[in-house]
C-alpha positions in Angstrom: -49.2 -172.8 98.8 -48.1 -169.2 98.4 -49.1 -166.3 96.2 -46.7 -164.5 93.9 -45.9 -161.2 95.7 -46.7 -157.8 94.1 -43.5 -155.9 93.1 -42.8 -152.3 93.9 -42.8 -149.6 91.2 -38.9 -149.5 91.2 -38.7 -153.3 91.0 -40.9 -153.2 87.9 -38.9 -150.3 86.6 -35.6 -152.2 86.9 -36.9 -155.4 85.3 -38.3 -153.4 82.3 -35.4 -150.9 81.9 -33.5 -153.1 79.5 -36.2 -152.4 76.9 -34.9 -148.9 76.7 -31.8 -150.3 75.1 -33.6 -152.8 72.9 -35.8 -150.1 71.5 -32.7 -148.0 70.7 -31.7 -150.8 68.4 -35.1 -151.3 66.9 -35.8 -147.5 66.5 -32.4 -146.9 64.8 -33.2 -149.8 62.5 -36.7 -148.8 61.7 -36.0 -145.1 61.0 -32.7 -145.5 59.1 -32.4 -148.9 57.4 -34.5 -147.9 54.4 -32.4 -144.7 54.1 -29.2 -146.8 54.2 -30.5 -149.2 51.6 -31.6 -146.3 49.3 -28.2 -144.6 49.8 -26.4 -147.8 48.8 -28.5 -148.0 45.6 -31.8 -149.8 46.4 -34.9 -148.9 44.4 -38.1 -148.1 46.3 -39.9 -151.2 45.0 -37.1 -153.4 46.3 -37.2 -152.1 49.9 -39.7 -154.7 51.1 -37.6 -157.7 49.9 -34.5 -156.2 51.6 -36.4 -155.7 54.8 -37.5 -159.4 54.8 -34.4 -160.3 56.9 -35.9 -158.8 60.0 -39.2 -160.7 60.2 -37.6 -164.0 59.0 -35.0 -163.7 61.8 -37.7 -163.2 64.4 -39.8 -166.1 63.0 -36.9 -168.5 63.6 -35.1 -167.0 66.6 -37.9 -166.2 69.0 -39.6 -169.6 69.5 -36.2 -171.2 69.8 -35.0 -168.8 72.4 -38.4 -169.1 74.2 -38.1 -172.9 74.3 -34.5 -172.7 75.5 -35.2 -170.1 78.2 -38.1 -172.1 79.6 -35.6 -174.8 80.2 -32.7 -172.7 81.5 -31.9 -172.2 85.2 -28.5 -171.0 86.4 -26.5 -168.3 88.1 -28.2 -165.5 86.0 -31.6 -167.2 86.2 -33.9 -168.2 83.4 -34.3 -165.3 81.0 -31.4 -162.9 81.9 -28.6 -164.9 80.2 -30.4 -164.4 76.9 -30.8 -160.7 77.5 -27.1 -160.3 78.0 -25.9 -162.4 75.1 -28.3 -160.8 72.6 -27.2 -157.3 73.8 -23.5 -158.0 73.3 -24.1 -159.1 69.7 -26.7 -156.5 68.8 -24.4 -153.7 70.1 -21.6 -155.0 67.9 -23.9 -155.1 64.9 -25.0 -151.5 65.5 -21.4 -150.4 65.2 -20.9 -152.2 61.9 -24.2 -151.5 60.1 -23.6 -147.9 59.0 -20.2 -148.7 57.7 -21.5 -151.2 55.2 -19.6 -150.7 51.9 -22.3 -152.3 49.7 -26.0 -153.0 49.7 -25.6 -156.8 50.2 -23.4 -156.1 53.2 -26.0 -153.8 54.7 -28.7 -156.5 54.1 -26.6 -159.1 55.8 -25.9 -156.8 58.8 -29.6 -156.2 59.2 -30.1 -160.0 59.5 -27.4 -160.3 62.2 -28.6 -157.2 64.0 -32.2 -158.4 64.1 -31.3 -161.9 65.2 -29.3 -160.4 68.1 -32.1 -158.0 69.1 -34.6 -160.9 69.1 -32.4 -162.9 71.4 -32.6 -160.1 73.9 -36.2 -159.2 73.3 -38.1 -162.5 73.3 -37.4 -163.4 77.0 -38.4 -160.0 78.2 -42.1 -160.7 77.4 -42.0 -163.9 79.4 -40.0 -162.1 82.1 -43.1 -160.0 83.0 -45.3 -163.1 83.0 -42.8 -164.9 85.3 -42.3 -162.2 87.8 -45.6 -160.4 88.2 -48.9 -161.6 89.5 -51.9 -161.3 87.2 -53.2 -158.0 88.6 -49.8 -156.3 87.8 -49.1 -157.7 84.3 -50.9 -155.0 82.4 -48.8 -152.5 84.4 -45.7 -154.5 83.6 -46.3 -154.6 79.9 -47.2 -150.9 79.9 -43.9 -150.2 81.7 -42.1 -151.9 78.8 -44.1 -149.8 76.4 -43.0 -146.7 78.3 -39.3 -147.6 77.9 -39.9 -148.5 74.3 -41.4 -145.1 73.8 -38.6 -143.2 75.6 -35.9 -145.1 73.9 -37.4 -144.7 70.5 -37.9 -140.9 70.9 -34.2 -140.4 71.4 -33.0 -143.0 69.0 -35.3 -142.1 66.1 -34.3 -138.4 66.3 -30.6 -139.0 66.8 -29.6 -138.1 63.2 -31.6 -134.9 63.3 -30.1 -134.0 66.7 -26.6 -134.7 65.5 -27.2 -132.4 62.6 -29.1 -129.5 64.3 -27.7 -129.6 67.8 -24.1 -130.8 67.4 -23.3 -129.7 63.8 -22.4 -133.1 62.6 -22.5 -133.3 58.8 -25.7 -134.7 57.3 -24.3 -134.9 53.8 -22.0 -137.5 52.3 -20.7 -138.4 48.9 -23.1 -140.5 46.7 -23.3 -144.1 48.0 -21.9 -143.3 51.5 -23.7 -143.0 54.8 -23.7 -139.5 56.5 -21.9 -139.1 59.7 -25.1 -138.2 61.5 -26.3 -141.8 60.9 -23.0 -143.4 61.8 -22.6 -141.6 65.1 -26.3 -142.3 66.0 -25.7 -146.1 65.5 -22.5 -146.0 67.7 -24.3 -144.2 70.5 -27.3 -146.6 70.2 -25.0 -149.6 70.5 -23.5 -148.4 73.8 -27.0 -147.6 75.3 -28.3 -151.0 74.2 -25.6 -152.9 76.2 -25.7 -150.6 79.3 -29.5 -150.7 79.6 -29.8 -154.4 79.3 -26.9 -154.9 81.8 -28.9 -152.7 84.3 -31.9 -155.2 84.2 -29.6 -158.2 84.3 -27.9 -157.2 87.4 -30.7 -155.4 89.3 -33.5 -158.0 88.9 -34.1 -161.5 90.3 -36.1 -164.4 89.0 -38.2 -167.1 90.5 -37.1 -170.8 90.1 -39.2 -173.1 88.0 -40.4 -174.8 91.2 -41.6 -171.5 92.7 -43.4 -170.5 89.5 -45.2 -173.8 89.5 -46.3 -173.3 93.1 -47.5 -169.7 92.3 -49.5 -171.0 89.4 -51.3 -173.6 91.4 -52.3 -170.9 93.8 -53.4 -168.3 91.2 -55.1 -170.8 88.9 -56.1 -173.9 90.9 -58.5 -174.9 88.2 -56.1 -174.6 85.3 -55.8 -177.8 83.3 -52.8 -178.0 80.9 -53.3 -180.8 78.5 -51.3 -181.3 75.3 -53.3 -183.0 72.6 -51.3 -185.9 71.2 -51.9 -185.7 67.5 -50.9 -188.7 65.4 -47.9 -188.5 63.1 -50.3 -188.9 60.1 -51.9 -185.5 61.0 -48.5 -183.8 60.6 -47.6 -185.7 57.4 -50.9 -184.6 55.8 -50.5 -181.0 57.0 -47.0 -180.8 55.7 -48.1 -182.2 52.4 -50.8 -179.6 52.0 -48.3 -176.8 52.8 -45.5 -178.2 50.4 -47.9 -178.8 47.5 -49.6 -175.4 47.9 -46.2 -173.6 48.0 -44.9 -175.6 45.0 -48.0 -174.8 42.9 -47.8 -171.2 43.9 -44.1 -171.1 43.0 -44.8 -172.7 39.6 -47.5 -170.1 38.9 -45.1 -167.2 39.8 -42.5 -168.5 37.4 -44.8 -169.5 34.6 -46.7 -166.1 34.7 -43.5 -164.1 35.3 -45.0 -162.5 38.4 -43.2 -160.3 40.9 -40.2 -162.2 42.3 -41.0 -160.9 45.8 -43.9 -163.4 45.8 -41.3 -166.1 46.2 -41.3 -165.3 49.9 -44.8 -166.7 50.3 -44.2 -169.8 48.1 -40.9 -170.7 49.7 -42.3 -169.9 53.1 -45.2 -172.3 52.7 -42.9 -175.1 51.5 -40.4 -174.5 54.3 -43.3 -174.7 56.8 -44.4 -178.0 55.3 -40.8 -179.5 55.6 -40.6 -178.5 59.2 -44.0 -180.2 59.9 -42.7 -183.3 58.1 -39.6 -183.3 60.2 -41.8 -183.2 63.3 -43.8 -186.1 62.0 -40.7 -188.1 61.2 -39.3 -187.6 64.7 -42.7 -188.4 66.3 -42.9 -191.6 64.4 -39.6 -192.7 65.9 -40.6 -191.6 69.4 -38.1 -188.7 69.5 -40.5 -186.0 70.7 -38.5 -184.5 73.6 -36.7 -181.8 71.5 -37.2 -178.2 70.6 -38.6 -178.8 67.1 -41.4 -181.2 68.3 -42.3 -179.0 71.2 -42.6 -175.8 69.1 -44.6 -177.5 66.3 -46.9 -179.3 68.7 -47.6 -176.2 70.8 -48.2 -174.2 67.6 -51.1 -176.5 66.7 -52.3 -176.6 70.3 -52.4 -172.9 71.0 -54.9 -171.7 73.7 -58.1 -170.3 72.2 -57.3 -166.7 73.3 -54.0 -166.9 71.6 -55.6 -167.9 68.3 -58.1 -165.0 68.6 -55.3 -162.5 69.4 -53.3 -163.8 66.4 -55.9 -162.2 64.0 -55.6 -158.9 65.8 -51.8 -159.0 65.7 -51.8 -159.9 62.0 -53.6 -156.8 60.8 -51.9 -154.5 63.3 -48.3 -155.5 62.5 -49.0 -155.5 58.7 -49.9 -151.8 59.2 -46.8 -151.1 61.3 -44.5 -152.8 58.8 -46.0 -150.7 56.0 -45.2 -147.5 58.0 -41.7 -148.6 58.7 -40.9 -149.6 55.1 -42.5 -146.6 53.4 -42.4 -143.9 56.0 -39.2 -142.3 54.7 -40.1 -142.8 51.0 -43.6 -141.5 51.5 -42.6 -138.3 53.3 -39.7 -137.4 51.1 -41.7 -137.9 47.9 -45.2 -136.8 48.9 -44.3 -134.0 51.3 -40.8 -132.9 50.2 -41.3 -133.7 46.5 -38.0 -135.5 45.8 -36.7 -139.0 45.0 -33.1 -138.0 44.8 -31.4 -139.7 47.8 -28.2 -137.6 47.4 -30.1 -134.3 47.6 -30.1 -132.0 50.6 -33.9 -131.9 50.4 -34.2 -135.7 50.6 -31.9 -135.9 53.6 -33.8 -133.1 55.4 -37.0 -135.1 54.8 -35.4 -138.3 56.0 -34.2 -136.6 59.1 -37.7 -135.3 59.7 -39.1 -138.8 59.4 -36.7 -139.7 62.3 -38.3 -136.9 64.3 -41.8 -138.1 63.4 -40.8 -141.7 64.5 -39.4 -140.3 67.7 -42.6 -138.3 68.2 -44.9 -141.2 67.9 -42.7 -143.1 70.4 -42.8 -140.2 72.7 -46.6 -140.1 72.6 -46.5 -143.9 73.2 -44.5 -143.4 76.3 -47.2 -141.0 77.6 -50.0 -143.3 76.5 -48.3 -146.2 78.4 -48.9 -144.3 81.6 -52.6 -144.1 81.0 -53.3 -147.5 79.4 -53.5 -149.5 82.6 -56.0 -147.0 84.0 -58.1 -147.1 80.8 -57.9 -150.9 80.7 -59.0 -151.1 84.3 -62.0 -148.9 83.5 -63.1 -150.2 80.1 -61.3 -153.6 79.7 -58.3 -154.4 77.6 -60.3 -155.3 74.5 -62.3 -152.0 74.2 -59.2 -150.0 75.1 -57.3 -151.7 72.4 -60.1 -151.1 69.8 -60.1 -147.4 70.5 -56.3 -147.1 70.5 -55.9 -148.9 67.1 -58.6 -146.8 65.5 -56.8 -143.7 66.6 -53.6 -145.1 65.0 -55.3 -146.0 61.8 -56.8 -142.5 61.5 -53.3 -141.1 62.0 -51.7 -143.1 59.2 -54.6 -142.3 56.8 -54.3 -138.6 57.4 -50.7 -138.6 55.9 -52.3 -138.6 52.5 -54.3 -135.4 53.1 -51.7 -133.3 55.1 -49.4 -131.3 52.9 -47.3 -129.4 55.5 -44.6 -131.8 56.9 -44.6 -130.1 60.2 -48.3 -130.9 60.7 -47.5 -134.6 60.5 -46.7 -134.4 64.1 -50.5 -134.3 64.9 -51.3 -137.8 63.4 -48.3 -139.2 65.2 -50.3 -138.8 68.4 -52.8 -141.4 67.3 -50.0 -143.7 65.9 -48.2 -143.4 69.3 -51.3 -144.4 71.3 -51.8 -147.4 69.0 -48.1 -148.4 69.3 -48.2 -148.3 73.1 -51.4 -150.4 73.0 -49.9 -153.0 70.6 -46.9 -153.5 72.8 -48.9 -154.0 76.0 -52.6 -155.0 75.8 -52.3 -158.2 73.6 -49.6 -159.5 76.0 -51.7 -158.7 79.0 -54.6 -160.6 77.5 -52.3 -163.5 76.5 -50.1 -164.0 79.5 -53.0 -165.0 81.8 -53.9 -167.8 79.4 -50.5 -169.4 79.3 -49.0 -172.0 81.7 -45.9 -170.8 83.4 -43.6 -173.6 82.3 -44.4 -172.7 78.6 -44.5 -168.9 78.9 -41.3 -168.5 76.9 -42.2 -170.8 74.0 -45.7 -169.5 73.6 -44.5 -165.9 73.6 -42.1 -167.0 70.9 -44.8 -168.6 68.9 -47.0 -165.6 69.4 -44.3 -163.7 67.5 -45.3 -165.7 64.4 -48.3 -163.5 64.1 -46.1 -160.4 64.2 -43.7 -161.9 61.6 -46.1 -163.5 59.1 -47.9 -160.2 58.3 -44.5 -158.6 57.9 -43.4 -161.3 55.4 -46.7 -160.8 53.6 -46.2 -157.1 53.5 -42.6 -157.6 52.2 -44.0 -159.9 49.5 -47.0 -157.9 48.2 -46.7 -154.2 49.2 -44.2 -153.4 46.5 -46.3 -155.2 43.9 -49.5 -153.4 45.1 -47.9 -150.0 45.0 -46.5 -150.5 41.5 -49.5 -152.1 39.9 -52.3 -150.0 41.6 -50.7 -146.8 42.8 -48.0 -146.0 40.2 -45.3 -146.8 42.8 -46.4 -143.9 45.1 -45.0 -144.7 48.6 -47.7 -142.7 50.3 -50.3 -145.4 49.6 -48.3 -147.8 51.6 -49.3 -145.7 54.6 -52.9 -145.6 53.4 -53.0 -149.4 53.3 -51.4 -149.5 56.7 -54.0 -147.1 58.2 -56.9 -149.1 56.9 -55.6 -152.4 58.3 -54.9 -150.9 61.7 -58.6 -149.9 62.0 -59.5 -153.5 61.0 -57.2 -154.8 63.7 -59.1 -152.7 66.2 -62.4 -154.0 65.2 -61.4 -157.7 65.3 -60.2 -157.2 68.9 -63.7 -157.7 70.0 -63.4 -161.3 68.8 -61.2 -162.1 71.8 -63.1 -163.9 74.6 -64.1 -161.6 77.4 -62.8 -164.1 79.9 -59.3 -163.2 78.8 -59.5 -159.8 80.6 -56.9 -159.8 83.4 -58.2 -160.4 86.9 -62.0 -160.2 86.3 -64.0 -159.4 89.5 -67.0 -161.4 90.5 -69.2 -158.6 89.1 -67.6 -159.0 85.7 -65.7 -155.7 85.6 -61.9 -155.6 85.3 -60.3 -154.8 88.6 -57.1 -152.9 89.2 -54.3 -154.0 86.9 
């Protein structure tokens, strides 16, 4: 028996550095895709449906990549081949996206870009669980949050810097993307690939056999048992999902409801069909495949994972509301314009990039302090406080009138963002068996994606019907739900706290 050795600061730095590049891709996407869509002719109420590509892609790609990476072992190890392949395709997509000649092309490129980013990103979460002992995992996930913050600070503000520091034109003819955005995407594509390559070629991985031995030493009492549910259970579950989705779809069509609600109806039916496919395969004894493993593990999630799913649901609904409506809210509520071709709109859109960069900068700073706070107060209470600060920040957008003052609430948003990217994973990773770290991290992504799909389906409808289409109320809704996410964090079992001492207080993490 042997214990997994603690890694040095620089070893953790190297293994997390690739997230700098991944966040360049996500930050450029989050801060600029709505702007690109609006420039190419999208209406504000249609933004959520155009954004649906991103969460749907993550929903499909992440569990598949997690399952595959759990079963990969070769010259580049277990997770690193996926880092590299995803980075190559994501970088190419970043070069193409701002040159989209039409709205449908931009929507398609968002789909490709997000799929590629997810291929790189999903194994990074499992990478920390694989390489670090329990007492260092909070530190490892916080280091990822640090690089996410640093990468997003630069990437989100790139169009503003291109305009104000380098004199690149921030204006373009109607229907065309400004050069500030194009050059930002080109730079981001290069950084993405280089940062991921740094991690790939400076880090090592433990073999599956070594990980199994480490786990026996760290958790000698762990019992991993997969409940063998009968095929009838899956047939019945699939039937419920298909019938519910079909009835909802009929109601949407018959009542002429918002077409964005199709996302929920079709999603329910698609889930039912997948569960049916698993039942059919199980009935024929063909269970050793990715589909059956993913569906079975989904229904057999550890208790802590189910509890954290509720926290993730509310937190990521709030984040998606901010990403979708951040630009539209600030340009309309604080700059007073809806004209996407005007100089005032483009100034406001650039300032949103700065604000997004700012909250990520505050997140990078918060990531340094989070392990110490979690050590002192525990992950659950630390997450509660952080999410409440983020919710208060989003709510304050409604009351602040001076755009420059919006930097203040971004402090709270940044703290919440750093916490969302680290503490749930620190709580989760200790509850997962090492041979399923990848697949469970992929399944955990469902509870990031499902709230985003729900937001894409209902936010536009809610704003139009209840708030006269005013985008600022998207941020109000987001702020409220982030506070709710913080409160339900206390539902998570206390035993999930990393490395509990005999006296019951969290030790150094």
